[in-house]
C-alpha positions in Angstrom: -32.0 -76.0 19.5 -28.8 -77.6 20.8 -29.3 -80.6 18.4 -29.8 -78.3 15.5 -26.7 -76.2 16.4 -24.6 -79.4 16.6 -26.0 -80.6 13.3 -25.1 -77.3 11.6 -21.7 -77.3 13.2 -21.1 -80.8 11.8 -22.3 -79.8 8.4 -19.8 -77.0 8.4 -17.0 -79.5 9.2 -18.1 -81.6 6.3 -18.1 -78.6 4.0 -14.5 -77.9 5.0 -13.7 -81.5 4.1 -15.3 -81.1 0.7 -13.5 -77.8 0.2 -10.2 -79.4 1.0 -10.8 -82.4 -1.2 -11.9 -80.3 -4.2 -8.9 -78.1 -3.9 -6.5 -81.0 -3.5 -7.9 -82.8 -6.5 -7.5 -79.6 -8.5 -3.9 -79.1 -7.3 -3.0 -82.6 -8.2 -4.1 -81.9 -11.8 -2.4 -78.5 -12.1 0.3 -77.6 -9.4 3.9 -77.8 -10.6 2.7 -79.6 -13.7 4.1 -78.9 -17.2 1.8 -77.6 -19.9 1.7 -81.1 -21.4 0.7 -82.7 -18.1 -2.0 -80.1 -17.6 -3.3 -80.8 -21.1 -3.4 -84.5 -20.3 -5.2 -83.7 -17.0 -7.9 -81.7 -18.9 -7.1 -78.4 -17.2 -5.3 -76.7 -20.1 -5.8 -75.9 -23.8 -2.5 -75.2 -25.5 -1.7 -73.8 -28.0 -4.9 -72.0 -29.0 -5.7 -69.6 -31.8 -7.6 -66.4 -31.4 -10.3 -66.5 -34.1 -12.4 -63.5 -33.1 -12.5 -60.6 -30.6 -15.7 -58.6 -30.2 -17.2 -56.2 -27.7 -19.6 -57.7 -25.1 -21.9 -56.2 -22.6 -20.9 -53.5 -20.2 -17.6 -52.8 -22.0 -16.3 -56.4 -21.7 -14.5 -58.3 -24.4 -15.5 -61.7 -25.8 -12.7 -63.7 -27.3 -13.3 -66.8 -29.4 -10.5 -69.4 -29.6 -9.9 -72.8 -31.1 -7.5 -75.5 -30.2 -6.0 -77.1 -33.4 -4.7 -80.1 -31.6 -6.9 -83.1 -30.7 -8.3 -82.5 -27.2 -8.1 -84.8 -24.2 -11.2 -85.2 -22.0 -11.3 -81.9 -20.1 -13.1 -79.9 -17.4 -13.7 -76.7 -19.4 -17.4 -75.8 -19.3 -19.7 -72.8 -19.3 -19.3 -70.6 -16.2 -15.9 -71.8 -15.2 -13.1 -69.3 -14.5 -10.0 -69.5 -16.7 -6.7 -67.7 -17.1 -4.8 -66.9 -20.3 -1.1 -67.3 -20.6 1.4 -66.8 -23.4 4.9 -68.1 -24.2 6.7 -64.9 -25.1 7.9 -64.9 -28.7 11.6 -64.3 -28.1 12.3 -65.2 -24.5 10.1 -68.3 -24.2 9.0 -67.1 -20.7 5.4 -67.7 -19.6 3.3 -64.6 -19.3 -0.1 -65.0 -17.5 -2.6 -63.2 -15.3 -5.7 -62.4 -17.4 -8.7 -64.2 -16.0 -12.0 -64.6 -17.7 -15.2 -66.6 -17.6 -16.2 -69.3 -20.2 -19.3 -68.5 -22.2 -19.5 -71.7 -24.3 -17.5 -74.7 -25.1 -18.2 -76.7 -28.3 -15.8 -79.3 -29.5 -12.4 -77.5 -29.9 -14.1 -74.1 -29.8 -14.4 -71.8 -26.7 -15.8 -68.3 -26.1 -14.6 -66.4 -23.1 -15.6 -63.1 -21.6 -12.8 -60.9 -20.3 -13.3 -57.9 -17.9 -11.4 -55.5 -20.2 -12.1 -53.2 -23.1 -9.0 -53.8 -25.1 -6.9 -56.9 -25.7 -3.4 -56.7 -24.2 -0.6 -57.0 -26.8 1.0 -60.0 -25.2 -2.1 -62.1 -26.1 -1.3 -61.6 -29.8 2.4 -62.5 -29.4 3.9 -65.9 -28.9 1.9 -69.1 -28.3 -1.4 -68.6 -26.4 -2.9 -71.0 -23.8 -5.8 -71.2 -21.4 -5.7 -72.8 -17.9 -8.7 -73.8 -15.8 -8.7 -72.0 -12.4 -10.0 -73.1 -9.0 -12.7 -70.8 -7.6 -13.0 -70.7 -3.8 -15.5 -67.9 -3.7 -18.5 -70.3 -3.6 -17.0 -72.3 -0.7 -16.4 -69.1 1.2 -20.0 -68.0 0.7 -21.3 -71.4 1.9 -19.1 -71.3 5.0 -20.3 -67.8 5.8 -23.9 -68.7 5.2 -23.7 -71.6 7.7 -22.1 -69.3 10.3 -25.0 -66.8 9.9 -27.6 -69.6 10.3 -25.9 -70.9 13.4 -25.8 -67.4 15.0 -29.5 -66.7 14.2 -31.6 -67.0 17.3 -34.5 -64.7 16.5 -36.1 -63.1 13.4 -37.1 -64.9 10.3 -33.8 -66.7 9.8 -33.9 -68.0 13.3 -37.5 -69.2 12.8 -36.8 -70.7 9.4 -33.8 -72.6 10.8 -35.9 -74.4 13.4 -38.6 -75.2 10.9 -36.5 -76.4 8.0 -34.5 -78.6 10.3 -37.7 -79.9 12.0 -37.4 -78.5 15.5 -40.8 -76.7 15.1 -43.8 -77.4 12.9 -44.4 -75.2 9.8 -47.6 -73.2 10.0 -50.2 -72.4 7.4 -52.7 -69.6 6.9 -56.0 -71.4 6.0 -57.7 -68.1 5.2 -55.6 -67.6 2.0 -57.4 -69.3 -0.8 -56.1 -70.5 -4.2 -58.2 -70.4 -7.3 -57.5 -73.5 -9.3 -55.8 -72.9 -12.6 -57.7 -74.8 -15.4 -54.4 -75.3 -17.3 -53.1 -77.4 -14.4 -54.1 -80.8 -13.1 -55.5 -81.5 -9.6 -52.1 -82.4 -7.9 -50.5 -79.3 -9.4 -53.3 -77.1 -8.1 -53.0 -78.7 -4.7 -49.3 -77.8 -4.7 -50.2 -74.2 -5.6 -52.7 -74.1 -2.7 -50.0 -75.4 -0.4 -47.5 -72.8 -1.5 -50.1 -70.0 -1.1 -51.2 -70.9 2.4 -47.6 -71.7 3.8 -46.3 -69.1 6.2 -42.8 -70.5 6.4 -42.2 -73.5 4.1 -43.8 -75.2 1.1 -42.3 -78.1 -0.9 -43.3 -79.2 -4.4 -42.1 -82.8 -4.9 -41.9 -83.3 -8.7 -41.1 -86.8 -10.0 -39.9 -87.1 -13.7 -42.3 -85.6 -16.3 -44.8 -84.3 -13.8 -44.5 -80.6 -14.7 -42.5 -79.5 -11.7 -41.1 -76.4 -13.5 -44.5 -75.5 -14.9 -46.0 -75.7 -11.4 -43.2 -73.7 -9.9 -43.6 -71.0 -12.5 -47.3 -70.9 -11.8 -46.5 -70.5 -8.1 -44.1 -67.6 -8.9 -46.7 -65.9 -11.1 -49.2 -66.1 -8.2 -46.6 -64.9 -5.8 -45.8 -61.7 -7.6 -49.5 -60.8 -7.4 -49.2 -60.8 -3.6 -45.7 -59.5 -3.3 -44.0 -56.8 -5.4 -40.7 -58.7 -5.8 -39.5 -62.3 -5.2 -36.2 -64.2 -5.5 -35.9 -67.3 -7.7 -32.9 -69.6 -7.4 -31.5 -73.0 -8.6 -28.2 -74.8 -8.1 -27.1 -74.5 -11.7 -27.0 -71.8 -14.3 -28.9 -74.0 -16.8 -31.7 -74.5 -14.3 -31.9 -70.8 -13.6 -32.0 -70.0 -17.3 -34.9 -72.4 -17.9 -36.9 -70.7 -15.2 -36.1 -67.2 -16.6 -37.1 -68.3 -20.1 -40.5 -69.5 -18.8 -41.0 -66.4 -16.7 -40.2 -64.0 -19.5 -42.6 -65.9 -21.8 -45.3 -65.1 -19.2 -44.5 -61.4 -19.4 -42.9 -61.3 -16.0 -40.2 -58.7 -15.5 -37.2 -60.8 -14.6 -33.6 -59.8 -13.8 -31.0 -62.5 -14.3 -28.3 -61.9 -11.8 -24.9 -63.4 -12.7 -21.9 -63.0 -15.0 -23.2 -62.7 -18.6 -20.8 -65.5 -19.6 -22.7 -67.8 -17.3 -26.0 -66.9 -18.9 -27.6 -68.5 -22.0 -27.1 -66.3 -25.0 -30.8 -66.1 -25.6 -31.3 -64.6 -22.1 -28.5 -62.0 -22.1 -31.1 -59.2 -22.5 -32.4 -60.1 -19.0 -29.0 -59.5 -17.3 -28.1 -56.4 -15.3 -25.3 -55.6 -17.7 -27.6 -55.7 -20.7 -30.4 -53.8 -19.0 -27.8 -51.2 -17.9 -26.4 -50.9 -21.5 -29.9 -50.4 -22.9 -31.1 -47.9 -20.2 -32.1 -44.5 -21.6 -29.3 -42.7 -19.7 -26.5 -45.2 -20.2 -24.9 -43.1 -23.0 -24.7 -40.2 -20.5 -23.0 -42.6 -18.0 -20.5 -43.7 -20.7 -19.7 -40.1 -21.6 -19.1 -39.2 -17.9 -16.8 -42.2 -17.5 -14.7 -41.1 -20.4 -14.5 -37.5 -19.2 -13.5 -38.8 -15.7 -10.7 -40.9 -17.2 -9.5 -38.0 -19.3 -9.4 -35.7 -16.3 -7.6 -38.3 -14.3 -4.9 -38.7 -17.0 -4.5 -34.9 -17.1 -4.2 -34.6 -13.4 -1.4 -37.3 -13.4 0.7 -35.1 -15.7 1.7 -32.7 -13.0 5.2 -33.4 -11.7 6.5 -33.4 -8.1 8.8 -30.4 -8.5 6.5 -27.5 -9.1 5.6 -24.1 -7.6 2.5 -22.9 -5.6 0.6 -22.2 -8.8 1.1 -25.7 -10.2 0.2 -27.2 -6.9 -3.0 -25.3 -6.9 -3.8 -26.4 -10.4 -3.1 -30.0 -9.5 -5.5 -29.8 -6.5 -8.2 -28.3 -8.7 -7.7 -31.1 -11.3 -7.9 -33.8 -8.7 -11.0 -32.2 -7.1 -12.6 -32.2 -10.6 -11.8 -35.9 -10.9 -13.3 -36.6 -7.5 -16.5 -34.7 -8.3 -16.8 -36.4 -11.7 -16.3 -39.9 -10.2 -19.0 -39.1 -7.6 -21.3 -38.1 -10.4 -20.5 -41.4 -12.2 -21.3 -43.3 -9.0 -24.6 -41.5 -8.5 -25.7 -42.1 -12.1 -24.7 -45.8 -11.8 -26.8 -46.1 -8.6 -29.7 -44.3 -10.3 -29.7 -46.7 -13.3 -29.5 -49.8 -11.0 -32.2 -48.5 -8.7 -34.5 -47.8 -11.7 -33.9 -51.3 -13.1 -34.5 -52.9 -9.7 -37.7 -51.0 -9.1 -39.1 -52.3 -12.4 -38.1 -55.9 -11.6 -40.6 -58.5 -10.3 -38.3 -61.5 -10.2 -34.6 -61.6 -9.3 -33.2 -64.9 -10.6 -29.8 -66.4 -9.8 -27.9 -69.5 -8.7 -27.8 -70.4 -5.0 -24.3 -68.8 -4.7 -25.4 -65.9 -6.8 -27.9 -64.9 -4.1 -24.9 -63.8 -2.0 -23.4 -61.6 -4.8 -22.9 -57.8 -4.5 -25.9 -56.9 -6.8 -28.3 -58.4 -4.2 -26.6 -57.1 -1.1 -29.0 -55.6 1.3 -32.1 -56.7 -0.5 -34.8 -58.7 1.3 -37.5 -60.8 -0.2 -40.9 -62.0 1.1 -40.4 -65.4 -0.7 -37.5 -67.3 -2.2 -38.4 -70.1 -4.7 -35.7 -72.7 -5.1 -35.9 -75.1 -8.1 -33.9 -78.3 -8.3 -33.5 -78.0 -4.6 -32.6 -81.7 -4.2 -29.4 -81.0 -6.2 -28.1 -78.2 -4.1 -25.7 -78.9 -1.2 -27.3 -77.8 2.1 -24.7 -75.0 2.8 -25.4 -73.5 -0.7 -29.2 -73.7 -0.2 -28.9 -71.6 3.0 -27.4 -68.7 1.0 -30.7 -67.4 -0.6 -32.7 -68.3 2.6 -30.6 -65.7 4.5 -32.5 -62.9 2.8 -36.0 -64.5 2.6 -39.1 -64.6 4.9 -40.6 -67.7 3.3 -39.1 -70.7 1.5 -40.6 -72.6 -1.4 -38.5 -75.6 -2.6 -39.2 -77.7 -5.7 -37.3 -80.8 -6.6 -37.1 -84.6 -6.4 -34.8 -86.3 -3.9 -35.3 -89.6 -5.8 -33.3 -88.1 -8.7 -29.7 -86.8 -9.0 -28.1 -85.8 -5.7 -25.5 -83.0 -5.5 -22.0 -83.8 -6.7 -19.7 -84.3 -3.7 -16.0 -84.7 -4.3 -15.0 -85.9 -0.8 -16.1 -89.5 -0.2 -15.7 -89.0 3.5 -17.9 -85.8 3.5 -20.6 -87.6 1.4 -20.7 -90.7 3.5 -20.9 -88.7 6.7 -24.0 -86.7 5.6 -23.1 -83.9 3.2 -24.9 -85.7 0.4 -28.2 -85.2 2.3 -29.7 -81.9 1.1 -31.8 -79.4 2.9 -34.6 -80.4 0.6 -34.3 -84.0 1.9 -34.2 -83.0 5.5 -37.2 -80.7 5.2 -39.4 -83.1 3.3 -38.7 -85.8 5.8 -39.1 -83.6 8.9 -42.0 -81.4 7.6 -44.0 -83.9 5.5 -47.2 -81.7 5.9 -45.4 -78.9 4.0 -44.9 -81.1 0.9 -47.2 -81.9 -2.0 -46.3 -84.5 -4.6 -47.2 -84.1 -8.3 -48.9 -87.3 -9.4 -49.5 -87.0 -13.2 -46.6 -87.4 -15.6 -46.8 -86.2 -19.2 -43.5 -87.6 -20.6 -43.6 -91.4 -21.0 -46.0 -94.3 -21.5 -46.9 -96.2 -18.4 -44.6 -99.1 -19.4 -41.5 -96.9 -19.2 -42.9 -95.1 -16.1 -44.0 -98.2 -14.2 -40.8 -99.4 -12.6 -39.8 -95.9 -11.4 -43.3 -95.3 -10.0 -43.2 -98.6 -8.1 -39.6 -98.4 -6.8 -39.4 -94.7 -6.0 -42.9 -93.2 -5.7 -45.0 -95.8 -3.9 -46.8 -96.6 -7.2 -48.6 -93.3 -7.0 -47.6 -91.9 -10.4 -50.2 -91.9 -13.3 -49.4 -91.5 -17.0 -51.5 -88.8 -18.6 -53.8 -89.9 -21.4 -51.6 -88.0 -23.9 -48.8 -90.5 -23.3 -50.8 -93.4 -24.7 -49.9 -92.1 -28.1 -46.2 -91.8 -27.3 -44.5 -94.4 -29.6 -42.2 -94.4 -32.6 -44.3 -96.9 -34.5 -47.0 -99.5 -33.8 -44.6 -102.4 -34.3 -41.9 -100.9 -32.1 -41.6 -101.9 -28.5 -41.9 -99.0 -26.0 -39.5 -100.6 -23.6 -36.7 -103.2 -24.2 -34.0 -104.6 -22.0 -31.3 -106.4 -24.0 -29.2 -108.8 -21.9 -25.6 -109.1 -22.9 -24.8 -111.9 -20.4 -22.6 -114.6 -22.0 -21.8 -112.4 -25.0 -18.2 -111.8 -24.1 -18.8 -108.0 -23.9 -16.3 -107.2 -21.2 -15.7 -103.9 -19.4 -12.3 -102.2 -19.3 -10.8 -99.4 -17.2 -9.4 -96.3 -18.9 -5.8 -96.0 -17.6 -5.8 -92.2 -17.7 -9.3 -91.4 -16.3 -9.9 -94.6 -14.4 -13.4 -94.5 -15.9 -15.0 -97.7 -17.2 -15.9 -98.6 -20.8 -17.2 -101.5 -22.8 -16.2 -101.5 -26.4 -18.4 -104.2 -27.7 -21.4 -102.9 -25.8 -20.8 -99.4 -27.3 -20.7 -100.9 -30.8 -23.9 -102.8 -30.1 -25.7 -99.7 -28.8 -24.9 -97.8 -32.0 -25.9 -100.8 -34.1 -29.3 -100.8 -32.3 -29.7 -97.1 -33.1 -28.9 -97.7 -36.8 -31.3 -100.6 -36.9 -34.1 -98.5 -35.3 -33.5 -95.7 -37.8 -33.7 -98.2 -40.7 -36.8 -99.9 -39.3 -38.8 -96.7 -38.7 -37.2 -94.7 -41.4 -34.8 -91.8 -41.0 -37.3 -89.5 -42.8 -39.8 -90.1 -40.0 -37.3 -88.9 -37.4 -36.6 -85.8 -39.5 -40.3 -85.1 -40.3 -41.3 -85.4 -36.6 -38.1 -84.0 -35.3 -37.8 -86.9 -32.9 -34.6 -86.5 -30.9 -32.3 -89.3 -29.7 -30.3 -89.7 -26.6 -27.5 -92.3 -25.9 -26.8 -92.4 -22.2 -24.2 -94.1 -20.1 -23.2 -93.6 -16.5 -19.5 -93.6 -17.4 -17.6 -90.7 -19.1 -15.1 -93.1 -20.8 -18.0 -94.9 -22.4 -19.4 -91.6 -23.6 -16.1 -90.6 -25.2 -15.9 -94.1 -26.8 -19.4 -93.8 -28.2 -18.7 -90.4 -29.6 -15.5 -91.7 -31.3 -17.3 -94.7 -32.8 -20.1 -92.4 -34.1 -17.5 -90.3 -35.9 -16.0 -93.3 -37.8 -16.5 -93.1 -41.5 -19.0 -95.9 -42.1 -21.1 -95.1 -39.1 -20.9 -91.4 -39.4 -22.4 -91.6 -42.9 -25.4 -93.6 -41.5 -25.9 -91.2 -38.6 -25.3 -87.9 -40.6 -29.0 -87.3 -41.4 -29.9 -87.3 -37.7 -26.7 -85.8 -36.3 -28.5 -82.6 -35.1 -31.1 -84.8 -33.3 -28.6 -87.0 -31.5 -27.0 -86.4 -28.1 -24.5 -88.7 -26.5 -23.9 -87.8 -22.8 -23.7 -89.0 -19.2 -26.8 -89.3 -17.0 -25.9 -86.1 -15.3 -25.9 -84.3 -18.7 -29.5 -85.5 -19.3 -30.9 -84.3 -15.9 -34.1 -82.4 -16.5 -34.2 -83.3 -20.2 -36.2 -85.8 -22.3 -35.6 -87.5 -25.7 -38.0 -89.4 -27.9 -35.7 -92.4 -28.2 -33.2 -93.2 -25.5 -30.6 -96.0 -25.5 -28.8 -96.7 -22.2 -25.4 -98.5 -22.1 -24.9 -99.7 -18.6 -21.2 -100.9 -19.3 -20.5 -103.1 -16.3 -19.8 -106.7 -17.1 -17.5 -108.7 -14.8 -17.4 -112.0 -13.0 -17.4 -110.4 -9.5 -20.7 -108.6 -9.8 -19.0 -105.2 -9.2 -21.2 -102.3 -10.5 -19.4 -99.3 -9.0 -21.6 -96.2 -8.9 -24.4 -97.9 -10.8 -25.4 -98.7 -7.2 -26.5 -95.0 -7.0 -30.1 -95.9 -7.8 -31.2 -92.2 -7.8 -28.9 -91.6 -10.8 -30.4 -94.6 -12.6 -33.9 -93.3 -11.9 -32.9 -90.3 -14.0 -31.6 -92.5 -16.9 -34.7 -94.7 -16.9 -37.1 -91.8 -17.1 -35.7 -89.7 -20.0 -37.5 -91.5 -22.8 -40.7 -90.2 -24.3 -41.4 -92.8 -26.9 -39.0 -95.7 -26.7 -36.4 -96.9 -24.1 -33.7 -99.5 -24.9 -31.5 -100.6 -22.0 -28.4 -102.7 -22.6 -26.7 -104.5 -19.8 -25.3 -107.7 -18.4 -27.9 -109.4 -16.1 -25.3 -111.7 -14.5 -23.3 -108.7 -13.2 -26.2 -106.3 -12.5 -28.6 -108.8 -11.1 -26.6 -109.2 -7.9 -27.8 -105.8 -6.8 -31.4 -105.7 -5.5 -32.4 -102.7 -7.6 -31.4 -104.3 -10.9 -32.8 -107.7 -9.8 -36.1 -105.9 -9.3 -35.8 -104.1 -12.7 -35.0 -107.4 -14.5 -38.1 -109.0 -12.9 -40.1 -106.0 -14.1 -39.0 -106.2 -17.7 -39.5 -110.0 -17.8 -43.0 -109.7 -16.4 -43.9 -107.1 -19.0 -42.4 -109.1 -21.9 -39.7 -106.4 -22.5 -36.7 -108.8 -22.0 -34.6 -110.1 -24.8 -31.2 -111.9 -24.9 -28.2 -110.7 -26.9 -28.4 -114.0 -28.8 -31.4 -112.7 -30.6 -29.2 -109.9 -32.1 -25.9 -111.8 -32.7 -25.8 -110.8 -36.3 -24.3 -107.6 -34.9 
């Protein structure tokens, strides 16, 4: 126990380092900075234009804005907290203070939910701007969660602590049987059996394309047959939304906990706000609130200088306000209780598990998807209110994002999923059949990360764009003169010639197979790079007149994004630009092989990897990959494509 306590104490210290680093990085971008400097740092949109204001759920407003100016690379994204400000029309003074949450960001368009019913006048006067805000609430939750875990000596939390951290062995109830699901394969059914029999902990290890989410949803479906209600979590809103979508499709009553602005538009009907608004007695509640507000405004009209009669009338008025407010509170509680009683699955992010709507609730099981992407302190938050833990993920793919190099190097990058799967191996079941890619694309990943245990499903044998098209291709740019450069503003790395070549390869593939074939089959395309600067460069090049015309027919099928942006996704055709090309063999965070595992396993029909072997080959991982592509006749030199 002492070792565990010291481990948790150290994790808490590392969390504080991460908290401090994150806040400091944000302050450097925003504090005492002019509007222009904040714009350049990507933390401000200014000026913006209000294009639409509409009523949202639960009496909130949704405002839609556009930024007429060309935007710098920025940190605005769905779920982030922002604050509006305005330069007053006549004085030029800044007016700020109205916070909101971003719904969506698309190009120079942003939709934001505000916690008000009516837009303040100052937002329609002067020049309007939006600042990105730093939100410390999640850090506070993580810190408090670790404190509770450290203090837990008995009860389920105390038991789960010693099991998840490996001090005691997890136990299983062999009497609980699982009836195989004919829609699932043998390893998926083995995973379901493990989940069913586990008393404390079960782990579903899901390599790329093996149907991890499908298996987890099947486990949840089985779980609600044994238990009335369960909790389902994931580190990101996108991952939670995917689970909710799958659960709703199965007819499972699911309540999506979280701010509506952080929820996918198609799933808003599953939120507490939406279910409250559509409840049979909601109109009664709304009417009561209006009456209470009217009574309150009437009661405030009484002045301080009045006689005994007026004093009595004021007391009666305020008593009526109090009674009305109490009636409103009781009706609110009734609606929420009614919704909760009819809910089978409560779904939220890891931090959302500590939010007020779930306060006081306890669950027989918590299912945590993408658990290998959640920082350990965040993963403990939902475990605080659970009796049993089921984690699904893959510690050979993307790790959590850590801002502090010191905290990451000292151990914060190691997740609770990693600790548990290494310390409780008997609690884990690995899924072995993957349905995404042909064996040639899968082979290297299976060999390097999964002990060569993965098998390609028979259905993948037909996964190709055309018979004469190679499924896998590595194009070596060594000796081409394609050199990397560092973006002075972002310090990210780019390679202009390689970006041009990647897009040329896409155009060539479209011509070879026929754009009509892509449109007919709705084959989607992904261009991936580890570097944000390269992504921005690729997007700019794709918008240039000549290239834009060639790509226009498949524009809706094309996604250009970082590796992180493709986590959990797949594309029929994937082109990867590795960027790094230098005489010193420096590859930066390409050395994060888990991140590269994600990139190399997104393609369903064809994968084209572009990189400089003389730079990459110094690293053992890429040396092994180069050997793999050579042995499988998937290697070609840039000189074979020099007409580009």
